[in-house]
C-alpha atoms as an extended CHARMM CRD file, in Angstrom:
* protein
*
        86  EXT
         1         1  UNK       CA              0.3300000000        9.9230000000        0.1670000000  PROA      1               0.0000000000
         2         2  UNK       CA             -2.0310000000        7.2640000000       -1.1140000000  PROA      2               0.0000000000
         3         3  UNK       CA             -3.9860000000        5.0790000000        1.2870000000  PROA      3               0.0000000000
         4         4  UNK       CA             -7.0080000000        2.8230000000        1.3280000000  PROA      4               0.0000000000
         5         5  UNK       CA            -10.1770000000        3.1840000000        3.3940000000  PROA      5               0.0000000000
         6         6  UNK       CA             -8.4970000000        1.5210000000        6.3840000000  PROA      6               0.0000000000
         7         7  UNK       CA             -6.6590000000        4.7870000000        7.0620000000  PROA      7               0.0000000000
         8         8  UNK       CA             -9.6710000000        7.1090000000        7.3430000000  PROA      8               0.0000000000
         9         9  UNK       CA             -8.2640000000        9.3070000000       10.1230000000  PROA      9               0.0000000000
        10        10  UNK       CA             -5.0100000000        9.9160000000        8.2660000000  PROA      10              0.0000000000
        11        11  UNK       CA             -6.3120000000       13.0580000000        6.5560000000  PROA      11              0.0000000000
        12        12  UNK       CA             -6.3840000000       14.8330000000        9.9120000000  PROA      12              0.0000000000
        13        13  UNK       CA             -2.6050000000       14.4540000000       10.2150000000  PROA      13              0.0000000000
        14        14  UNK       CA             -1.5690000000       14.6240000000        6.5380000000  PROA      14              0.0000000000
        15        15  UNK       CA             -3.4220000000       17.1650000000        4.4320000000  PROA      15              0.0000000000
        16        16  UNK       CA             -2.0900000000       15.7650000000        1.1460000000  PROA      16              0.0000000000
        17        17  UNK       CA             -3.3310000000       12.2460000000        1.8310000000  PROA      17              0.0000000000
        18        18  UNK       CA             -5.5710000000       10.8520000000       -0.9150000000  PROA      18              0.0000000000
        19        19  UNK       CA             -8.2540000000        8.3610000000        0.0500000000  PROA      19              0.0000000000
        20        20  UNK       CA            -10.8170000000        6.8400000000       -2.3070000000  PROA      20              0.0000000000
        21        21  UNK       CA            -14.3090000000        8.3290000000       -2.0350000000  PROA      21              0.0000000000
        22        22  UNK       CA            -17.1530000000        6.2400000000       -0.6700000000  PROA      22              0.0000000000
        23        23  UNK       CA            -20.6190000000        5.9620000000       -2.0850000000  PROA      23              0.0000000000
        24        24  UNK       CA            -23.8610000000        5.5540000000       -0.1790000000  PROA      24              0.0000000000
        25        25  UNK       CA            -27.3570000000        4.6280000000       -1.2430000000  PROA      25              0.0000000000
        26        26  UNK       CA            -28.4510000000        8.2410000000       -0.9840000000  PROA      26              0.0000000000
        27        27  UNK       CA            -25.3560000000        9.7170000000       -2.6190000000  PROA      27              0.0000000000
        28        28  UNK       CA            -23.7750000000        7.5770000000       -5.3710000000  PROA      28              0.0000000000
        29        29  UNK       CA            -20.4040000000        8.5020000000       -6.8140000000  PROA      29              0.0000000000
        30        30  UNK       CA            -20.1680000000       10.7720000000       -9.8210000000  PROA      30              0.0000000000
        31        31  UNK       CA            -18.1340000000        9.8200000000      -12.8800000000  PROA      31              0.0000000000
        32        32  UNK       CA            -15.3420000000       12.1870000000      -11.8320000000  PROA      32              0.0000000000
        33        33  UNK       CA            -15.1690000000       10.6190000000       -8.3580000000  PROA      33              0.0000000000
        34        34  UNK       CA            -15.1270000000        7.1220000000       -9.8670000000  PROA      34              0.0000000000
        35        35  UNK       CA            -12.3000000000        8.1610000000      -12.1840000000  PROA      35              0.0000000000
        36        36  UNK       CA            -10.3540000000        9.6390000000       -9.2530000000  PROA      36              0.0000000000
        37        37  UNK       CA            -10.8630000000        6.4180000000       -7.2480000000  PROA      37              0.0000000000
        38        38  UNK       CA             -9.6170000000        4.4130000000      -10.2070000000  PROA      38              0.0000000000
        39        39  UNK       CA             -6.4270000000        6.4920000000      -10.5400000000  PROA      39              0.0000000000
        40        40  UNK       CA             -5.7170000000        6.2160000000       -6.8010000000  PROA      40              0.0000000000
        41        41  UNK       CA             -6.2590000000        2.4620000000       -6.8410000000  PROA      41              0.0000000000
        42        42  UNK       CA             -4.1180000000        1.8600000000       -9.9210000000  PROA      42              0.0000000000
        43        43  UNK       CA             -1.2210000000        3.6460000000       -8.2270000000  PROA      43              0.0000000000
        44        44  UNK       CA             -1.7610000000        1.7870000000       -4.9480000000  PROA      44              0.0000000000
        45        45  UNK       CA             -1.9130000000       -1.6650000000       -6.5280000000  PROA      45              0.0000000000
        46        46  UNK       CA              1.8140000000       -1.5480000000       -7.3620000000  PROA      46              0.0000000000
        47        47  UNK       CA              2.6790000000       -0.9670000000       -3.7190000000  PROA      47              0.0000000000
        48        48  UNK       CA              0.2570000000       -3.6370000000       -2.4920000000  PROA      48              0.0000000000
        49        49  UNK       CA              1.7090000000       -6.1890000000       -4.9240000000  PROA      49              0.0000000000
        50        50  UNK       CA              5.2500000000       -5.4160000000       -3.7780000000  PROA      50              0.0000000000
        51        51  UNK       CA              4.2390000000       -5.9040000000       -0.1450000000  PROA      51              0.0000000000
        52        52  UNK       CA              2.6690000000       -9.2370000000       -1.1310000000  PROA      52              0.0000000000
        53        53  UNK       CA              5.9040000000      -10.3180000000       -2.8010000000  PROA      53              0.0000000000
        54        54  UNK       CA              7.8910000000       -9.4050000000        0.3210000000  PROA      54              0.0000000000
        55        55  UNK       CA              5.4870000000      -11.4810000000        2.4070000000  PROA      55              0.0000000000
        56        56  UNK       CA              6.1070000000      -14.4580000000        0.1230000000  PROA      56              0.0000000000
        57        57  UNK       CA              9.6720000000      -14.5090000000        1.4680000000  PROA      57              0.0000000000
        58        58  UNK       CA              8.1700000000      -14.6900000000        5.0150000000  PROA      58              0.0000000000
        59        59  UNK       CA             10.3340000000      -11.8000000000        6.1460000000  PROA      59              0.0000000000
        60        60  UNK       CA              7.3670000000       -9.5670000000        6.9660000000  PROA      60              0.0000000000
        61        61  UNK       CA              4.6740000000      -12.2190000000        7.3190000000  PROA      61              0.0000000000
        62        62  UNK       CA              6.0550000000      -13.8700000000       10.4420000000  PROA      62              0.0000000000
        63        63  UNK       CA              8.0540000000      -12.9350000000       13.4940000000  PROA      63              0.0000000000
        64        64  UNK       CA             11.7050000000      -12.3910000000       12.5390000000  PROA      64              0.0000000000
        65        65  UNK       CA             13.7590000000      -14.9240000000       14.5090000000  PROA      65              0.0000000000
        66        66  UNK       CA             17.3030000000      -14.1320000000       13.3850000000  PROA      66              0.0000000000
        67        67  UNK       CA             19.7650000000      -11.4390000000       14.4020000000  PROA      67              0.0000000000
        68        68  UNK       CA             18.3870000000       -7.9130000000       14.2650000000  PROA      68              0.0000000000
        69        69  UNK       CA             21.5460000000       -6.5980000000       12.6390000000  PROA      69              0.0000000000
        70        70  UNK       CA             20.8390000000       -8.6380000000        9.5210000000  PROA      70              0.0000000000
        71        71  UNK       CA             17.1590000000       -7.7210000000        9.1760000000  PROA      71              0.0000000000
        72        72  UNK       CA             17.7240000000       -4.5620000000        7.1370000000  PROA      72              0.0000000000
        73        73  UNK       CA             20.3360000000       -6.2980000000        4.9970000000  PROA      73              0.0000000000
        74        74  UNK       CA             17.9430000000       -9.1290000000        4.1690000000  PROA      74              0.0000000000
        75        75  UNK       CA             15.0530000000       -6.7420000000        3.5910000000  PROA      75              0.0000000000
        76        76  UNK       CA             17.1840000000       -4.6630000000        1.2110000000  PROA      76              0.0000000000
        77        77  UNK       CA             18.3430000000       -7.7730000000       -0.6520000000  PROA      77              0.0000000000
        78        78  UNK       CA             14.7930000000       -9.0940000000       -1.0530000000  PROA      78              0.0000000000
        79        79  UNK       CA             13.4000000000       -5.7470000000       -2.1980000000  PROA      79              0.0000000000
        80        80  UNK       CA             16.2970000000       -5.3690000000       -4.6640000000  PROA      80              0.0000000000
        81        81  UNK       CA             15.5630000000       -8.8360000000       -5.9880000000  PROA      81              0.0000000000
        82        82  UNK       CA             11.8540000000       -8.0230000000       -6.3710000000  PROA      82              0.0000000000
        83        83  UNK       CA             12.6280000000       -4.6870000000       -8.0430000000  PROA      83              0.0000000000
        84        84  UNK       CA             15.0180000000       -6.3870000000      -10.4230000000  PROA      84              0.0000000000
        85        85  UNK       CA             12.2580000000       -8.7600000000      -11.5020000000  PROA      85              0.0000000000
        86        86  UNK       CA              9.9140000000       -5.8350000000      -12.2360000000  PROA      86              0.0000000000
């Protein structure tokens, strides 16, 4: 599981969760840690961009005001459309 720094407590529940390392003034990141952060972030950017594209359709950005039965159908259609464009 890949996550950003907003999910810091997630490692307590999921042992395989990968979070980017943080640097401090006293302890800067090594080259290996920077490389690991870069690989995590390059994998995460695809997911973040897909979420952004779904929000463009306002399905996830706002409160859904239509019938609940059709929510999953519309979400599946939009994600299929986005995946097709990839």
